[in-house]
KEDREN-667414 format. One record per residue (C-alpha): residue in one letter; x, y, z. Coordinates in pm, whole numbers, plus 32768, in hexadecimal, padded with zeros to 4 digits. Layout:
% residues N
{rec "a",{X,Y,Z}},
...
% end
This chain:
% residues 500
{rec "m",{8003,7FFC,7FF9}},
{rec "t",{8096,8148,7F98}},
{rec "g",{8080,8272,806D}},
{rec "y",{7F22,8329,8068}},
{rec "s",{7E12,83C6,8123}},
{rec "l",{7CAC,8364,80F6}},
{rec "s",{7C61,84C2,8125}},
{rec "d",{7D30,852A,7FE9}},
{rec "k",{7C41,8471,7F10}},
{rec "k",{7B29,855C,7F70}},
{rec "h",{7BDD,8696,7FD4}},
{rec "k",{7D05,8712,7F1B}},
{rec "k",{7DD7,87DD,7FFA}},
{rec "p",{7F2E,8868,8010}},
{rec "m",{803F,8774,8079}},
{rec "k",{8154,87B8,8173}},
{rec "k",{8265,8706,8218}},
{rec "l",{81C9,86AD,835C}},
{rec "i",{8072,867D,83EF}},
{rec "n",{8018,87B9,84B9}},
{rec "i",{7F35,86EF,85B1}},
{rec "i",{8052,8612,8604}},
{rec "f",{8145,871F,865F}},
{rec "v",{8041,87B6,873B}},
{rec "g",{8000,8670,87E5}},
{rec "l",{8179,8648,8824}},
{rec "i",{8182,879C,88B9}},
{rec "f",{8060,874A,899D}},
{rec "m",{80F7,85FF,89FE}},
{rec "a",{8245,8695,8A67}},
{rec "g",{817A,876F,8B5A}},
{rec "c",{80C8,8645,8BF1}},
{rec "t",{81E7,855B,8C38}},
{rec "d",{8361,853C,8C31}},
{rec "l",{83BA,8478,8AEF}},
{rec "d",{84F2,83BF,8B39}},
{rec "d",{85E7,8352,8A2F}},
{rec "v",{85E8,81DC,8A6F}},
{rec "l",{859C,812F,892C}},
{rec "y",{849F,8019,8916}},
{rec "d",{85A7,7F0B,88CD}},
{rec "r",{86A3,7FC2,89B7}},
{rec "i",{879B,7FF6,8885}},
{rec "p",{8834,8163,88A1}},
{rec "e",{8810,8233,8777}},
{rec "d",{8993,8244,8741}},
{rec "a",{8998,80CA,8722}},
{rec "y",{88AF,80B8,85FC}},
{rec "t",{892A,7FE6,84CC}},
{rec "a",{88B2,7FC0,8374}},
{rec "d",{87B6,7EBF,83E4}},
{rec "p",{8661,7F70,83B9}},
{rec "v",{85B9,7EAD,84D0}},
{rec "l",{8697,7F66,85D1}},
{rec "r",{8617,80A7,854E}},
{rec "m",{84B5,8062,85B0}},
{rec "s",{84B8,80AC,871E}},
{rec "p",{8410,81FA,86EE}},
{rec "i",{82CD,814D,866D}},
{rec "y",{82BA,807A,87A3}},
{rec "r",{82FE,819E,8886}},
{rec "p",{819D,821C,88C4}},
{rec "m",{8133,80D5,8951}},
{rec "q",{8202,811C,8A7E}},
{rec "d",{810E,8215,8AEE}},
{rec "h",{7FDA,8123,8AD2}},
{rec "l",{7FBE,80E1,8C48}},
{rec "d",{8003,823F,8CC4}},
{rec "w",{7FE4,839A,8C2E}},
{rec "g",{7FA8,8315,8AD3}},
{rec "g",{7E37,82DF,8B53}},
{rec "w",{7DEA,81A1,8A9E}},
{rec "w",{7DD4,80C8,8BD2}},
{rec "f",{7D07,81C0,8C94}},
{rec "a",{7C15,81F3,8B67}},
{rec "q",{7BE6,8077,8B4B}},
{rec "e",{7BBE,8012,8CAB}},
{rec "l",{7B34,813B,8D6B}},
{rec "t",{7A19,8156,8C7A}},
{rec "g",{79AC,7FF1,8CB5}},
{rec "d",{78F7,7F33,8DC9}},
{rec "g",{7A35,7EA3,8E77}},
{rec "v",{7B25,7FBD,8EE5}},
{rec "v",{7ADB,80F4,8FA9}},
{rec "c",{7BA9,8212,9030}},
{rec "p",{7ACC,829E,913C}},
{rec "i",{7AFF,83EC,91DB}},
{rec "r",{7B8B,83AC,933B}},
{rec "g",{7B52,84E2,9408}},
{rec "e",{7C4E,85DD,9397}},
{rec "h",{7D0F,84E6,92AE}},
{rec "w",{7CCF,847A,914D}},
{rec "i",{7BF4,85A7,90EF}},
{rec "d",{7CDB,8607,8FCE}},
{rec "d",{7BDD,86F2,8F2C}},
{rec "f",{7AFA,85D1,8F22}},
{rec "k",{7BA7,852F,8E06}},
{rec "w",{7B75,83C7,8E98}},
{rec "v",{7A0A,8400,8EEF}},
{rec "e",{79C7,8490,8D99}},
{rec "l",{7A4B,833E,8CFF}},
{rec "h",{7981,8265,8DE3}},
{rec "k",{7833,8326,8DB5}},
{rec "h",{7865,8344,8C37}},
{rec "d",{786E,84B1,8C6D}},
{rec "w",{79B9,84F4,8BB1}},
{rec "h",{79E7,860E,8AC4}},
{rec "y",{7AF6,8682,89BE}},
{rec "e",{7BD0,870D,8AD4}},
{rec "t",{7BC8,85E0,8BB9}},
{rec "e",{7D3F,857C,8BE9}},
{rec "a",{7D29,8418,8B63}},
{rec "v",{7C57,848C,8A3B}},
{rec "q",{7D60,858E,89EF}},
{rec "a",{7E92,84B1,8A23}},
{rec "m",{7E38,8388,8953}},
{rec "w",{7E18,844A,8813}},
{rec "g",{7F6F,84DA,8812}},
{rec "r",{8019,8388,886B}},
{rec "f",{7F69,82C7,875A}},
{rec "y",{7FB7,83C3,8651}},
{rec "e",{812D,83CF,86C5}},
{rec "g",{8130,8258,8679}},
{rec "v",{8088,8295,8521}},
{rec "t",{817D,83A0,84D3}},
{rec "a",{82B4,82D3,8533}},
{rec "a",{8236,81BD,8454}},
{rec "n",{81FE,829D,832A}},
{rec "r",{8353,832D,8350}},
{rec "f",{83F6,81DE,836E}},
{rec "i",{8337,814B,824E}},
{rec "e",{8391,827A,8167}},
{rec "e",{8502,8263,81C2}},
{rec "q",{8517,80DF,8188}},
{rec "n",{8456,80F2,803B}},
{rec "a",{8594,8150,7F93}},
{rec "f",{8624,8004,7FE4}},
{rec "a",{84F8,7F28,7F99}},
{rec "g",{853D,7DDA,7EEB}},
{rec "d",{8639,7D77,800C}},
{rec "p",{8571,7C65,80C5}},
{rec "v",{85F8,7CF1,8213}},
{rec "v",{856E,7E49,81C1}},
{rec "d",{8430,7DCB,8130}},
{rec "q",{83F0,7D0D,8273}},
{rec "a",{843C,7E42,8340}},
{rec "i",{834A,7F1D,826C}},
{rec "a",{824A,7E08,8298}},
{rec "k",{8271,7E25,841E}},
{rec "a",{8251,7F8A,8414}},
{rec "r",{810B,7F8B,8343}},
{rec "i",{8084,7E9B,8455}},
{rec "l",{80F0,7F7F,855A}},
{rec "r",{8041,809D,84AA}},
{rec "s",{7F10,7FCF,848F}},
{rec "y",{7F19,7F84,860F}},
{rec "y",{7F13,80FF,864E}},
{rec "y",{7DF5,8131,8557}},
{rec "y",{7D3B,800C,8601}},
{rec "l",{7D5E,80CD,874C}},
{rec "l",{7CF5,8218,86A6}},
{rec "i",{7BB7,8185,8605}},
{rec "d",{7B57,80BC,873E}},
{rec "n",{7B72,81F4,8813}},
{rec "y",{7B15,8314,8739}},
{rec "g",{7A59,8294,8617}},
{rec "d",{7A93,8365,84D3}},
{rec "v",{7BF1,83F4,84D1}},
{rec "p",{7CE8,846C,83CA}},
{rec "f",{7D9B,833C,831B}},
{rec "i",{7EEF,83AA,82A1}},
{rec "t",{7FF4,82AC,8224}},
{rec "n",{8101,8397,81A1}},
{rec "f",{81FA,8483,824C}},
{rec "m",{82A6,8570,817D}},
{rec "d",{815A,85D0,80B7}},
{rec "a",{8069,85AE,81C2}},
{rec "p",{7F43,86A8,81D0}},
{rec "e",{7F67,87C8,82B6}},
{rec "r",{7DFE,87D0,8323}},
{rec "p",{7D6E,8674,82B6}},
{rec "f",{7C04,862F,82D0}},
{rec "k",{7B6D,8502,8390}},
{rec "d",{7B3C,83C5,82DB}},
{rec "p",{7A16,82D0,831C}},
{rec "r",{7A63,81CC,841C}},
{rec "d",{79E9,80B5,8340}},
{rec "e",{7AD9,8120,8221}},
{rec "i",{7BF7,8123,830E}},
{rec "f",{7BAA,7FCB,8392}},
{rec "w",{7BB9,7F2F,8230}},
{rec "a",{7CF4,7FEB,81E3}},
{rec "i",{7DB0,7F64,830B}},
{rec "v",{7D27,7E09,82E7}},
{rec "e",{7D9D,7E06,8181}},
{rec "d",{7EF4,7EA0,81E3}},
{rec "m",{7F29,7D8D,82E7}},
{rec "e",{7EAB,7C6B,821D}},
{rec "e",{7FB9,7CD2,811F}},
{rec "s",{80B7,7D19,8216}},
{rec "v",{80A1,7BDB,82F1}},
{rec "l",{8104,7B09,81BC}},
{rec "l",{825F,7B9D,81CC}},
{rec "l",{82A7,7B49,8330}},
{rec "e",{8388,7A35,838F}},
{rec "p",{8337,7962,84CA}},
{rec "q",{83CA,79F8,85F7}},
{rec "t",{83C0,79BB,8770}},
{rec "s",{83D6,7B21,87DA}},
{rec "k",{82C5,7BA1,88AD}},
{rec "t",{833A,7D07,88A3}},
{rec "a",{833E,7D29,8727}},
{rec "v",{8240,7D03,8613}},
{rec "t",{8224,7B97,85C6}},
{rec "p",{8125,7ABD,8501}},
{rec "g",{8087,7A6A,865C}},
{rec "m",{804F,7BDC,869E}},
{rec "a",{7FD6,7C2E,8544}},
{rec "y",{7EDC,7B14,8541}},
{rec "s",{7E6D,7B65,86A2}},
{rec "l",{7E2E,7CCD,8631}},
{rec "l",{7D6C,7C52,850B}},
{rec "a",{7C92,7B7E,85DC}},
{rec "k",{7C53,7CA4,86C5}},
{rec "l",{7BEC,7D7F,859C}},
{rec "y",{7AF3,7C85,8507}},
{rec "l",{7A6A,7C3A,8665}},
{rec "n",{7A14,7DA7,867E}},
{rec "a",{79D0,7DDE,8505}},
{rec "e",{7847,7E02,853B}},
{rec "v",{7893,7F33,8626}},
{rec "y",{7993,7FCD,8535}},
{rec "t",{78CD,7F99,83FD}},
{rec "g",{776F,7FC0,846B}},
{rec "v",{771A,7E88,83B1}},
{rec "s",{76A4,7D34,842D}},
{rec "d",{7756,7C1A,8369}},
{rec "d",{7795,7ABF,83CD}},
{rec "t",{78D5,7AB9,82F7}},
{rec "y",{796E,7B9D,840E}},
{rec "w",{794A,7A7B,8511}},
{rec "q",{79D6,798D,841F}},
{rec "k",{7B09,7A63,83DD}},
{rec "a",{7B37,7A9B,8552}},
{rec "e",{7B30,7921,8587}},
{rec "q",{7C22,78E4,8461}},
{rec "y",{7D23,79DC,84EF}},
{rec "a",{7CF6,7958,8645}},
{rec "d",{7D3B,77FC,85CA}},
{rec "s",{7E75,787D,8518}},
{rec "v",{7EF2,78F2,8674}},
{rec "l",{7E87,77AD,8715}},
{rec "a",{7F63,76E7,8616}},
{rec "m",{8096,77A6,8672}},
{rec "g",{8105,76F4,87A6}},
{rec "y",{809B,77E9,88C1}},
{rec "a",{802B,7737,89F0}},
{rec "l",{7F57,778A,8B1A}},
{rec "e",{8014,77B7,8C67}},
{rec "a",{7FB0,76A3,8D5D}},
{rec "d",{7F71,77B2,8E5F}},
{rec "a",{7E5C,78AF,8E05}},
{rec "l",{7F44,79C9,8E90}},
{rec "g",{8078,7938,8DEE}},
{rec "p",{8074,7A3A,8CC7}},
{rec "f",{8092,7B5C,8DBB}},
{rec "v",{81AC,7AFC,8E9F}},
{rec "t",{82DA,7BE1,8EBD}},
{rec "a",{83B6,7AFB,8DF0}},
{rec "n",{82BB,7ACF,8CD3}},
{rec "q",{83B0,7B24,8BB1}},
{rec "e",{8392,79C1,8B1F}},
{rec "s",{8238,796C,8B6D}},
{rec "p",{81B3,7881,8A71}},
{rec "e",{8066,7919,8A8F}},
{rec "n",{80C4,7A7B,8A3B}},
{rec "i",{80C9,7AD7,88CE}},
{rec "w",{8119,7C48,88BE}},
{rec "v",{817E,7D1C,89E6}},
{rec "i",{81FE,7E6E,8A65}},
{rec "p",{834F,7E1B,8AF4}},
{rec "y",{8347,7EEE,8C31}},
{rec "h",{847A,7EF1,8D0F}},
{rec "e",{84A3,7F82,8E66}},
{rec "d",{85ED,802F,8E08}},
{rec "t",{85F2,8076,8CA1}},
{rec "y",{8496,807C,8C12}},
{rec "h",{839F,8123,8CFD}},
{rec "g",{8220,8142,8CDE}},
{rec "f",{818B,8019,8DA9}},
{rec "n",{8111,80B7,8EE1}},
{rec "l",{7FB3,803E,8F0A}},
{rec "h",{801E,7F92,9045}},
{rec "m",{8068,80DE,90D7}},
{rec "r",{7F10,8157,907D}},
{rec "t",{7E56,8044,911F}},
{rec "l",{7F1A,7FD3,9260}},
{rec "h",{7ED6,804D,93AC}},
{rec "y",{7FBC,814A,945A}},
{rec "q",{803B,803F,953B}},
{rec "s",{805E,7F2D,9423}},
{rec "n",{81BF,7F91,9407}},
{rec "r",{81F8,7EC9,953E}},
{rec "t",{813B,7DA5,94B1}},
{rec "f",{8228,7DA0,9382}},
{rec "n",{836C,7E2C,942B}},
{rec "m",{835D,7F66,9343}},
{rec "n",{8439,8094,9380}},
{rec "v",{831E,8178,92ED}},
{rec "g",{81C5,81B7,9368}},
{rec "p",{80A8,8159,9287}},
{rec "w",{7F99,8258,923E}},
{rec "n",{7E50,81A3,92B6}},
{rec "g",{7D60,81EA,91A2}},
{rec "f",{7CE0,80F1,908F}},
{rec "a",{7C07,7FCA,9107}},
{rec "a",{7B2B,7EC0,9074}},
{rec "l",{79BC,7EF2,9072}},
{rec "e",{7912,7E1C,917F}},
{rec "d",{7831,7D7E,907B}},
{rec "h",{7964,7D12,8FA3}},
{rec "f",{7A15,7C90,90D5}},
{rec "n",{78ED,7BC2,9139}},
{rec "n",{78D2,7B3D,8FD0}},
{rec "y",{79F4,7A48,902F}},
{rec "e",{79B0,7900,90DD}},
{rec "e",{7A70,78CE,9217}},
{rec "n",{7B30,77BC,917E}},
{rec "d",{7B8D,7884,9048}},
{rec "r",{7D12,7897,9039}},
{rec "r",{7CEA,79F0,8F94}},
{rec "r",{7C44,7A75,90DA}},
{rec "d",{7DAE,7A5B,915B}},
{rec "g",{7DFC,7B89,9086}},
{rec "f",{7D3E,7C70,9198}},
{rec "l",{7D9D,7CEB,92E9}},
{rec "y",{7C7C,7CF3,93DD}},
{rec "g",{7C40,7CB8,9548}},
{rec "e",{7D44,7CD6,965D}},
{rec "q",{7E9C,7D3C,95D5}},
{rec "f",{7FF2,7CC0,964F}},
{rec "s",{8158,7D2B,9629}},
{rec "h",{8254,7C61,9563}},
{rec "t",{82C5,7BD3,96B5}},
{rec "g",{816E,7B6A,971B}},
{rec "e",{8126,7C89,9809}},
{rec "a",{7FB1,7CF8,9804}},
{rec "l",{7F8A,7E56,9782}},
{rec "d",{7E6E,7F35,97F1}},
{rec "v",{7DCE,7F12,9697}},
{rec "f",{7C94,7E5C,963B}},
{rec "l",{7C35,7E8B,94BE}},
{rec "d",{7ABF,7E6B,9498}},
{rec "p",{7A4C,7E1D,932B}},
{rec "n",{7926,7EF9,9370}},
{rec "i",{7955,8062,9302}},
{rec "p",{7835,812D,938B}},
{rec "a",{7838,8245,928A}},
{rec "l",{78EB,82B8,9160}},
{rec "e",{792A,840B,91F3}},
{rec "m",{7978,83EF,9368}},
{rec "a",{799A,8545,93D9}},
{rec "p",{7A56,859A,9519}},
{rec "g",{7970,8547,9647}},
{rec "s",{786D,848C,9559}},
{rec "f",{78EF,8341,95F0}},
{rec "p",{79E6,82EC,9706}},
{rec "e",{7B4B,832A,9698}},
{rec "d",{7BB2,81C2,96B2}},
{rec "v",{7A92,815F,95D0}},
{rec "i",{7AFB,8253,94C7}},
{rec "e",{7C5B,81EE,94E1}},
{rec "m",{7C2E,8074,94CC}},
{rec "a",{7AF9,805C,93E6}},
{rec "g",{7B1D,7F67,92BA}},
{rec "a",{7BE0,7E2A,9272}},
{rec "r",{7D3E,7E82,91DA}},
{rec "v",{7DD5,7DD8,90AC}},
{rec "i",{7F09,7CFE,909E}},
{rec "k",{7EC3,7C4A,8F6A}},
{rec "f",{801D,7C9E,8EE4}},
{rec "e",{80FB,7C26,8FF8}},
{rec "v",{819D,7D2D,90E3}},
{rec "k",{82D9,7C8D,9147}},
{rec "n",{8393,7CBB,9292}},
{rec "g",{844A,7DFB,9283}},
{rec "a",{837F,7E90,915A}},
{rec "r",{83C0,7FEA,90F1}},
{rec "e",{82E8,80FC,905F}},
{rec "n",{82FA,8064,8F0A}},
{rec "l",{82C5,7EEE,8ED6}},
{rec "g",{839F,7E15,8DF1}},
{rec "n",{8289,7D2B,8D83}},
{rec "h",{8246,7D2B,8C14}},
{rec "f",{80E7,7D8B,8BCE}},
{rec "p",{8027,7CB1,8AC5}},
{rec "i",{7F70,7D6F,89BD}},
{rec "f",{7F1A,7C1B,8920}},
{rec "r",{7F2F,7AC0,89D3}},
{rec "l",{7E9A,7972,898D}},
{rec "g",{7D95,7976,8AA2}},
{rec "d",{7CF0,7A8C,89DF}},
{rec "i",{7D0E,79D7,8884}},
{rec "i",{7C6E,78A1,8920}},
{rec "l",{7B40,796D,899D}},
{rec "m",{7B34,7A2B,8845}},
{rec "k",{7B23,78E2,8799}},
{rec "a",{7A0B,7878,8889}},
{rec "e",{7949,79B8,883F}},
{rec "a",{7965,7993,86C7}},
{rec "l",{78E5,7826,86D6}},
{rec "i",{77B6,7887,87B3}},
{rec "r",{7763,79AA,86D4}},
{rec "q",{776B,78C7,85AD}},
{rec "n",{76E1,777C,862E}},
{rec "g",{7617,77DF,875B}},
{rec "d",{7625,7786,88DC}},
{rec "g",{7714,7686,893C}},
{rec "a",{77EE,7694,8802}},
{rec "g",{790B,772A,88B7}},
{rec "d",{78FC,7652,8A02}},
{rec "d",{7A51,75A3,89CC}},
{rec "y",{7B03,76E5,89AB}},
{rec "v",{7A62,779B,8ACC}},
{rec "n",{7A94,7669,8BAE}},
{rec "m",{7C10,767D,8B52}},
{rec "i",{7C13,77CD,8C0F}},
{rec "r",{7B2B,7765,8D29}},
{rec "q",{7BD0,7622,8D7E}},
{rec "r",{7D28,76CB,8D76}},
{rec "a",{7C9A,77A9,8E8F}},
{rec "g",{7C30,7678,8F52}},
{rec "l",{7AB3,769A,8F07}},
{rec "d",{79B2,7594,8E84}},
{rec "p",{7973,7589,8D11}},
{rec "w",{7837,762F,8C8D}},
{rec "n",{7739,75AA,8B8B}},
{rec "n",{7680,7657,8A86}},
{rec "v",{7745,7799,8AAC}},
{rec "d",{7691,78CD,8A22}},
{rec "l",{7707,7A27,89DA}},
{rec "d",{76AC,7AB8,8B26}},
{rec "m",{776C,79A3,8BDA}},
{rec "l",{789A,79D4,8AF1}},
{rec "l",{789B,7B59,8B3A}},
{rec "d",{7894,7B05,8CA7}},
{rec "e",{79BF,7A19,8C80}},
{rec "r",{7A6F,7B24,8BC2}},
{rec "s",{7A34,7C15,8CCE}},
{rec "r",{7AE9,7B32,8DC1}},
{rec "e",{7C03,7AB8,8CDE}},
{rec "m",{7C5E,7BFF,8C34}},
{rec "f",{7C2E,7CE6,8D5B}},
{rec "w",{7D30,7DFF,8D8D}},
{rec "e",{7DC4,7DBE,8C29}},
{rec "g",{7D0F,7ED2,8B58}},
{rec "h",{7BFA,7E07,8AB1}},
{rec "r",{7AC0,7E58,8B69}},
{rec "r",{7A3A,7F93,8AC2}},
{rec "q",{7A5C,7EE9,896E}},
{rec "d",{79C4,7DB4,89EA}},
{rec "l",{7898,7E64,8A74}},
{rec "i",{7862,7F2A,893B}},
{rec "r",{786E,7DEF,8856}},
{rec "f",{7765,7D4C,892C}},
{rec "g",{7685,7E75,8930}},
{rec "k",{7699,7EB7,8AB1}},
{rec "f",{779E,7FE6,8AC7}},
{rec "g",{766D,80C4,8AF9}},
{rec "n",{75C9,7FEC,8C12}},
{rec "e",{7596,8075,8D74}},
{rec "w",{768A,8004,8E88}},
{rec "w",{7709,806E,8FCE}},
{rec "e",{770E,81E7,8FE9}},
{rec "k",{76E8,820D,8E68}},
{rec "a",{75A5,8249,8DC2}},
{rec "a",{7548,81BD,8C67}},
{rec "s",{75FC,826A,8B4D}},
{rec "g",{75BD,828B,89E6}},
{rec "p",{766C,8211,88A3}},
{rec "d",{7732,836A,888F}},
{rec "r",{7803,82EA,89B6}},
{rec "e",{787C,81CA,88EA}},
{rec "t",{7990,82A5,8855}},
{rec "f",{7A4A,83C8,88E4}},
{rec "p",{7A54,852E,8860}},
{rec "i",{7B7F,85AA,879E}},
{rec "p",{7C46,8685,8895}},
{rec "q",{7C07,87FE,887E}},
{rec "w",{7D76,8844,884F}},
{rec "a",{7D7D,877B,8713}},
{rec "i",{7C45,881E,868B}},
{rec "e",{7CDC,8971,86D8}},
{rec "s",{7E11,8912,8614}},
{rec "n",{7D3D,887B,84F6}},
{rec "p",{7BE0,88FC,84D3}},
{rec "n",{7B93,87EC,83E3}},
{rec "l",{7B78,86F8,84F8}},
{rec "a",{7A39,879A,8564}},
{rec "n",{797B,8734,8433}},
% end
């Protein structure tokens, strides 16, 4: 696919070297967080060789912010029915940005909404630049494969863009990108990136890497795209489920394996987990950005995990979600609740109650200890003894447990209740639970809520199942307009065409 914009076909506009909206995004990002210079593959720039693969780090770079100020994780989990950040007295008010996400009251200046746009287009721009640089050397198999990987990464960012924002500008060139592009229809972008990926994956050679683009990563993304195709295209078509199943099968045939332990993919040393397909390679020293444990753990949890930093006592599981786990479900061990102890076994004056009495617990509205200790906390990703402010666990974007449940869903949607039982029961029995019979879509969605919790899938799942607008704890019913986020105001101010 040569560089083009879908908008260019409809609106002939002057072409300039850089995309205006991207540069404004980068300026905004710099004001929000410190951008460190550590490369994704930890190869310093002065060590680059002629190998084009070693020049791809800037394309991966925006993913580092997925779990923090890039906004992606917040937008996917805090808008769902499993994770909440209640106001705790004078803490976690933060201009109500967490409450807005929970209540579906966000707007174009909500922080997560603003942050995602810039990060995603940073990835698109880096991919476009790399592809144009390498096109001069096309024909060399090494270069051709590197270009294919960059095209797939670009497709990944556009998948995030259409998933979160709907209609967006679709730009696939760098030097001649339009200064003020128009938005392109979500469905047209969907088909363009599917075509790009289906062409590109054929050029990839088998690889065992979990941090780079591989056939397993590409087929996982294609399965995810087709699983959500009805949402993205607005058209109901059984072939979407067939294609989702086909690409899930491609992943299942590649030798990935479920961990024996349901929490195995999330341990500290999960770099070689046979279940994880594509990950963000966080490192406590050299690749920061994984600090969700700091946001959820109680102030005194530093004593539980022998930490030299104090957690921030914020995020928690909704009580309804916590209660959705059976007592013998191994995945329930991914929560802290009840009486707490130090790493030496000393009882702490802390009792974490899964019940959260209100989303906005103003000072004096409840006893101080109730406010402070409300909600089960999340340790699905292992917090090791001596953990620091940034975890070194790798964070899976795609893993086999998800693919298995996607296969089950595609089967049920095509063939009816019970068609996905074998696959759902792989997940349930791994968690120590009895198998189910005649699994329907509601049962499957419940199982996804337990298996995929805290991994950034819930918003998308609820939208696909038509339940994102439902009423739940401290959240009124919301309309279809809440299924995408508004384009940030700063982007519209730099490019008024985005308002149309």
